N, C-alpha and C positions, 0 to 999 in steps of 0.2 A: 723126478718130479719134486718141485719145491713144496715143502710142508712146514706148517707151524702148529703149535698146540693152541687150540681155542679153549679158554677157560670159561665155563658157564656156572653160575652159582645161584641156587634157589634157597628160599627160606625153609622149605620142607618139600618132600616129594609130592607130586600131584597125586590125587586120590579120588576115588568114587566112594561115597559114604551113604548109608541108608539112614533115614530119619522118619519121623511120624508123618511129615508132610510130603514125603517122596524121597527121591535120591538127590544127592548134592555132588556135582562134579567140580572139583577145584583144580584148575590148571595153574600151576605156579610159574611165574615169569622170572627171567633173569634181568640183567642190566640192559636197558634199551633206550631208544630215542623217543622223545615226546615233544609237543609244541613248546614246552617250557625248558627243554634241554634234556640231558641224560638223567635217567632215574635208575636206582638200583633194582627196584621191583615194581614197575608200573602196573596199574590196574586199568583194564580196558572195558570190562563188562561184568555185571552182576544181575542176572535175571533168568528167565526160563527159555529153553528151546522148545519149539512147537512140535517137533518130531524127534523124540529122544532116540528111538532105535536108529533112525536114519543118520542123526548126528554122530552117534557112537560108531556106526559102521564106516561113515565117511572119514572121521578122524583117524580111525584105525588104518584106513587105506593110505592116508598121507603118511602115517607112521611106518607102514609097510615099505613105502618107497624110500623113506629116510634110512631104513635098516637093511636095504637090499643092494646087492650087486648083481646086475643082470648079465654082466660080462666078467669073466674070472670070478665066479661066485664064491670061491674058496677064501678070498681075501675078506678082511673084516670091514664092515661098514656100520657106522652108528653116529648119526647126527640128529640133534634135536630139531624138530620143526620150528619154523618161524611164524609168529602170529603178528598180524597188523590190524589195528583198529582204525577204520576209515570214517567213523562218525555214523554211518548207516549200515555197516556190515563188518563182519570179522573175516579175515583171510588167513588161512593156514597154508604154509608153503613148505615144500621139502625138495631135496635133490637126491637122487640115488648115489650110492658110493662110487659107482662107475662113471658118473657124470652124464649118463645118456637119457635119463628120465626126470622130468620136472613135474611135480604134482602140486596142485593148488585146490583147496576147498574154500569156496566162497559161501559163507553163511549170511544170507541176505536178510533184509528187514522182515519179510514174512516168516523167516525161520527163527526169529528172536522175539521175545515178549517180556515186558515188564522191567526193562532196564535200558539205560542210555549206553551207547557205544562210545568209548573214548577214542583218542587219537594217539598213534605211536606204533613202534615195532620193537619186538624183542624175541628171544628164544622162549619156548614153552617146554616144560618137562613132560615127556611121555615115556614113563618107565614101564618095565615089564609087568609088575603087579597091576598097574593101571590098565595095561593092555588086556590082561586076563579078565579084569573086572568089566571093562567095556564090552568084551566079547560075550559076556553072560547076560547083557541087557536083553530081555526077551519080552518086554511089555512096554506099553506107552504110559507107564506111570509118570507123574510129573518129574521132570529133571531140571534141577536148578544148576545153571552154569555160572561159574565164577572164573574169570580170566585175570589173574593177579591175586595178590595176598588179601586175605580178609582182615578186618580191623584187629582181631585178636592177635593174628600173626604179626602185624605191624607193631603192635604195642608191647608184645611180650618177648619177641625174639631179637636179640642184640645183633645178630649177623647171620650170614648164610650157614645152613647146616648140611646142605647137600651141594657138593661141588663135583663137576665133571671136567675132565680135560680130554679133548678129542682131537685127533689130527685133522687139520683143515688144509687140503691141498689148494694151491693157487688155481689149478685147472677147475676145481669145483666152484670157486668164486667167479672165474671167467665164464663158466657155464651159465650162471644166473644171468650175466650180462648178455651173452650170445642168445640164450633162449628167448628173451624178450624182444631182441632185435629181429630174430627170425619170425616170431609170432606176429610181429607188426605187419608182415607181408602176407598173412593168411587171410583167406575169405571163407565164408561158410560154403562147404561143398556138398554136404548131405545132411539130412535130418531124418532119423528113423523113429517110428513109434516104439513104445516100450516092448511089445512082444517081438518085433523084428530086431530090436537092439539086443535083447537077451539071446535070441537065436544066433545072431551073428557072432557075438562075443564068445559064446560058448563053443562055437564050431570053427573059430578062426584058424585053428590048427590042432595038432595032436600032442599028447604028453602033458607034463607038468613042469612048471618053472621051479628052480631051486632058489630059495631065499635064505640068506644067512642073517639071523637076528643077533642083536647085541647080547642076548642072554636067553634064559628060558622064557617060555611064553608061547602062545598060540601063533602059528604062522597064518598066512592068508588062505582062504578057502581054495579047494582044488577045482580044476576045471579047464583053465587055459593051458596052452601048450608048454612043453619043456623048452628052455632056452637052447637055441641051436648054436649060439656063439659064432665062431669063425666059420664052422662048417655050414651053418645056415646062410651066412653072408655070402659064401662063395657061390651060391645058387643065383645070386643077383637080386635086385630089388623086387618086391611084390607090390601089387596095386589092387585097388578095388574101385568099382564104378557104380554109381547109383542106378538102380533098375527098379522101377515101381516103388514099393514101400521099403525095399531093402538094398543090400550091397552085394554085388557079384564080383568074385575074384577075376582078375585078368593078368596076363603075363606081360603086358606092355602099357605104357602110359597113354591110353587113348584120351580124347577130349573129355574133360569132366572127371577123370580118374584122380584118385588120391593115393599117395604112397602109403603102404602099411609096412613100415620098417621094423622088423622084429616083433611080430604080433604077440609073442609070449610075454612081452613087457607090459601088456595091458592087464596082467593078472590081478593087480590091486583093485581093478574095477569090479571083480567078482564080489567084493565086500558089499556092494550097494546095488547089485543088479535087480534084486527082488523089489527094491524101492524105486527103481528108475521109472520116469514118465516119458523120457525120450533120450536119444543119443544123437549128438551133433558132431560132425567131423569137419575140421578146418585144415586148409592147406593152401599152398601157393598155386598159381596157375601152372599147369603142366607145360614145361618147356623143353625137357630132355628126358632121356631114358635113365639118367642117374637117379639114385635114391634121394629122397627129400624128407625133411622133417614134416610132422603132422601133429595136430592136437585133437584129442578125443575127449569129448565132454559129455558126462552123464548128467542129465537134468533130474533133480530130486525135489521133493516138496520143500520149498523155501531155501534151496541150496543148489550149488553146482560143483561138481567134482571134475577136474580137468587133468588129463595126463598129456604132456607134450613129449614126443619121442624124437630122439636124434635120428639122423638118416640111416644109422646102422647100430646094431647092438654093441659092436666093438668100437664104435666111434662116438666119443662124448661131444657135448656141445662146445667145449672149450676151444677147439681148433677150427671152428667154422669161419672166423675172420670177419663177421658182420659188423663188428664195432671198430675196425681198424681205421677206416676213413675218418670217423668222428674223433678218434683219439689223435689223429695225425695233424690236426689243425689248431692253431692258436685261437682262431675265431670261434670255433666250437667251444673251446675251454672258457673263453670270456663270456660267451652267450650262456653257457651252463651255469656260471656263477650268478648271472642275473636271473635266470629262470628259477634257480634253486630258492632264491629269496621269495619268489611269488608263489611257490607251492605251499599248500596248507593242508596236507594230508587228505586231499580230495580223493574220493573213490573213483572219480572219472575226470581226468585232466582234459580240459577243452583247449585244443591247440589254437583255435581262433581267438578265444578270450586271452590266452597268454600272449599271442601276437599283438593284440590291441593294447594290453597292459605294458608290454615290454618295448613296443616300437619295432620289434623284429618281424621279418617276414615269416609266414608259416613254415617255409622250408628250413629257415635257420632255427626256429623253435623245435622242429622235429629233430634236427641234428643235435641240438642242445639236450633234448630228452634222451637221445641215444647215449650221449656223453654221460649224462647223469646215471643212466642205466648201468654203465661200466663200474660204478661204485655202489651199485645196489640201491640207488635212491628213487628209482621208479621201476615199476613192472608193467606188463601189458596184459590186458584182459581181452581175449579173443571174442568172447560172447558179446561184449559191448564195443569192440573195436576201438578201445581207448586205453591210454596209459593211466596208471594210478600211482599215487605217491606212497612210498614206504622207504624206510631207512634200514638196510640190513645191519644186524648187530655184529658185524665182522670188520676186520681191518681191510676193507675192500679197496682202499686206495692203492694197495700194492698190485692190483690187477694190471693196471697200466704199466707199472714199472717192470713187471715180470713177464710181459707178453713178448715172446722171443722174436716174432716178426717185427714188432714195433721197435724193439731195442736195436735189432740189426739194421733196420731202415734208418734210424737216427744215427747210427754209427757210420753208415754210408754217406749220409749228408754231411756229417761233421768232418769226414775224411776228404771231402771234395770229390767224391767218386761219381757224381752225376753231371753229365754234360748234355745240355738241351740243344736240339736242332729242329725247331718248328714242332711238328707233331711227333717227331722221333726224339728219342733220348738214348744215351749210352750210359750204362752203369758198370763201372769197373770194380770188381771185387779185389780184396787184398792180394789174392793169388794171381792177379793180372787178367783173369778171365772177364771178357766184356759181354754184357747182356744188352740186347736191343729191346727197348720198350716203345711201343707204338700206341698212339691215341686213336682209337677207332670209334667215332661217334660218342665220345665221352667215356668209353671203356678202355682201360689200359691193358694191353696184351704184352706178353714178355716171351723172350726166347729161352727162358730157363726151364729146368725140368719140372719145377713146381707148377708153372702154368700149363705145361704140356700134360701133366697128370690130372689136374683138377679143372682147367679151363675156366677159372674164376669161380668155381662152385664152392670154394672155401675161402672166399675173400681174396684180396690182392696179395701177390707175393711181395717179398721185402724190397725187390728192385722197383716194382711199380709204386709201392708205397713211398719209397725214397723220392721218386720222380714227382709224385703228387705233393710231397712236402716242399720240394724246391720250387715247384710252380706256384704254390700258395704262399711261399715265403715263410714257412714254418721254421721256428728256431729249433735247434737240435735238442736242447735240454738233456744232455747225455749223462748217464751213469757209466762207469767203466764197462766196456763191451768190446768184443772182437768184431772187426768189420765183416769178416766172412762168416761169423758165427751164426748158428741156428740153421737147422736143416730146411727151414721154411723161408 
């Protein structure tokens, strides 16, 4: 797995302090993108949260996911959450160390009071002393929230006094891209009232999940099941179907069912259950018995907390392949450059408005948004069924370069290994083995083992991707690669 060290620097640690007028929560920011360009420590908000206990619990839930590995939990995981100011709301995002759980807290306009929300994206420091302090908030005393440095810190500190260097795997970055592409295919499948939501989540299965934190400090509350890992996965996918006001488990994907892949990974939601007003479940239309991703959203006063689960606890989002078609075309790359200029940190990206402004068709706008998602420049909000603008504070451009299937497909194109024959194509690997790729109503099937195993469920294989590149006239743009390289 390719890794690099991501350096994040803060002027001082984030802290929760008590004062005569209530409590003050100061979340320190690192270097991030804003409408005026990169800033070392942007400031996005200074005001009050309307539900202090709820906000503290929900922020801890996002931090729980950032500090957790739900698969191979003995390995270390510690990544600071990302915060985005969208003008009318604050979004806090994180990804689990294993790459299989994406968490997002949306603090909406009704959840904020007394301050304007800025625009931009950066990392936010959530350290262990802060976690302990947030976990002790037991009343709704006024809570002042500051996201970014206060004026005193700006004027008196010459440089960062807190610096962290954390490993940042490429698969973690690819996971951000894949999660938003997959979520764009979700629809609302079920909505449970608060009492049914609590009952279901607490009885989803048995045992307790193990979460490894970055250091000392309180873990998530007990209640949800122990991670089953590969042993649980071997039993096959699990499903739930809406019945009356609740959800009923089922062993097969009947119409209306939603996949529940690794229910133990919903443990972070225990933080906020007593504040929940509803539970919403999002997923794709059921098409096969294979496990599928799903999103679980807890509705809170003025906020929403969403966990999106990969199709299996042992299977991160990075290998799902949903972004490969968009990455493979020069047209999408050119369209993405145009659409990027038109984005303005909107909390809700309107495809029709972008199509009218850019002169592109809605289909090309959506493909461009997928392309922008691969570099972390847009996310997807299932509750509003819309993309939103943000700029991840990572070197996300390397996601495309280090995608093994994309690199291998480009190597095949550069080597002249693709021969077209109407709806059929032959792709010859470096070892001389020929693969037959067939166009069936716009879906490319292949004779390779990858297609036989996944049947398109994890995106196109490298052979189908190479055929699509040739048919669209895509340029190779190759870095050094082996033609037969990559197991996928």
